[in-house]
N, C-alpha and C positions, 0 to 999 in steps of 0.2 A: 658263453651261454646267458649268466647272470645278467650281463651288461645289455646283452639284447632283449631280455625279459623286462629290465627296468626302463629300458629306452620305448617299448612297444606301450608300457603304462602311463608313460609320461603324461599323453592327453589327459587320462582318465584322473591321474592326480590333478593336474592343473583344472580341469572341470569340477572336480569335487572342492578344491582349495577356493576357487570362484564362487561355486554355491554357498559354501559356507560362509564367507567374507559378506557376499549378498544378503544372506540371512541374518548376519550381525548386524548389518547397517540398518536392515529393514525392523527389525526388533528392538534398535536403538532409537530410530525415529518414531516408532509405535510408543514406546515408553516415554520419550520425552513429550507426545502429545497427550498421553493420559494424566503425565503432571500438572498441565497446564488447567486450570480451572475454565469451564465455558466461559467464554467472552461474551459479555452482555452488550446489547446496542441500546440506543433512546427506544422509548416506547413507540414513538411515531415520528414519521417526517412528512410534510407537504411537501409533496415533490414540486409542485408549481413554484413554492415559494423558495425551495431549494437551486432551483436553475438559474443561471447567470455567472458572472465572474467572481472567479475565488482567486485570492493570492495565497502563495504557500508562506508560511510564515515558516516552520520547521519541519524536518522529515529525517528519517533515520535512513541512513547511507544504502543508496540502489545504484545499482552500475548502468542503468539506464537513465539516471540523474546526475551522472558523475558530472562536475564542474559546471552544473547548471546554477545561474542567477536569476533572478527576476521572473521565477516561475509561476506561471498560472494556467488555471483550470477553468474552461468555460462549458457548462452545459447545458443543453437545450433540448427540452422534451418532444419526442417527436410523436405524428399523428398515432404512431401503434403502440404507444406506450413506452417505448423504449428512450434511451437516452442519449444523445449526441454529445460527444466530447472531442474538445480540442485544446491539448495541452501545447503551452508554448515554454521554451527553456531559452534563455540568452547563455553563451557557452562564456566560461572563464570571467566576464565580468558584466555589470549591468547593461552596458549597451552594447555588449559582444554579439557575435553571430546568432541569428535566431534558426532555433531547430523547433518544429511544429509535428505533433502527430494527432490523429484522429482516431477515432475509438468510439465503442458504443457500450451501454451498458444496460441491464436487465434487471428487473427488481426479482427477486426470488423469494422475498419473504411478504405479501402483498397485505397481511395483517399491519404491518409497521413501516414498510417503506423504506426499512433501515439496513437489507441484507441486498447488496446488489453486487450481480458477477459483470466483470469489465471486461473487455476484450478490445485489444489493439492490434492483435496480429491473429486471426483467423486459424486455427480453431481456439487457440489457449485462450484460456478465461481466469481471472484471478479474484479475489475477493475484494469486496468494497465495502466493511460496515462504517456505518456511522456512530461511532461510541458516544459521543457528546454533541450538545448543538444548543446555541443561543434561540430558545422557542421563542422570545419576544420580537426579536427582528431578523433571526437568519442571519447573524453578523459573523460568527465563528462558528468552525465545526472540529471535531477529533475525529478522523478516520483510520482505521486500522484492519489486521483483518488476522483471523481466528490462532495463526502458527507466531503471531507476535515478532515478525520480522519487517512488516512495513507499516510505518505510522505517519500521519502528516497533520500538522495544525494548519487550518484553513481561516483565510479571513475575508471580508468583502472590501477592505481596504489594504493597502501596502504594509501598515505597519498595525501590529494589533497592541491594544494596551497592555502593557507589563502585567497588569493584576489578572486580565482573562488570559494573556498566553501563559503564567505562571499556573493557575487553576489546571488548563489542559495539560500542561507537563506533567503536575502532579496527579491527575486522572490517568493519565498514560502510564507512570508508574505505578499506580494504584492497580490497575489492570494487568501487569507484568512485562509491559515494554523496557526493553533496555534504555530509557529516555536520557543516561549519561552520555548515549552516542548519537543524540540529537545534534544534525546540522541546521543551523538557524539561518535560512536563505535571504541573502542580500534582496532588498527591494527599492525602488527608487523612491526618492522623496518628491510627494506630488505638492505642488504649491497649492493652498486654498485660495478659493475666489473671493 
């Protein structure tokens, strides 16, 4: 009879254990987010100047950019105020097979234009926050998200001057990103005319 009673209670015990585990995971994620300081963005971005082609200088590892080299992102402002995105990756090597993905972004902080939501697969969206920017010429940018899992160093040229690159890495570290895990993206050498 005791065996029968235990057998009937197994689903209840399993459900309780799963609920306890789920609550523990949620509490851990909440506590971790509370430990992170709010992530500051740049004070203002002129979206028209930000549009165009950017080369990825470095990134924190992401599964959707696994084995990517010669990575670029091209942004185009659309009439409705959203941003059209075309990301290009060459798999395994600089001249490797090309993979492209299209997406859209929308500004979620109209006061600064520095916080956007990006979507490549509707209805899923991710944060795209501009954390540092060359205000003079819009030649480099540091982009991340508040969870500190994603970080990108971007440049208008395939290779960013080492001084600026080091400044962006230091800024990312200062903001709490694990910059020791950065992957420096291979880019082609372009002959100067």
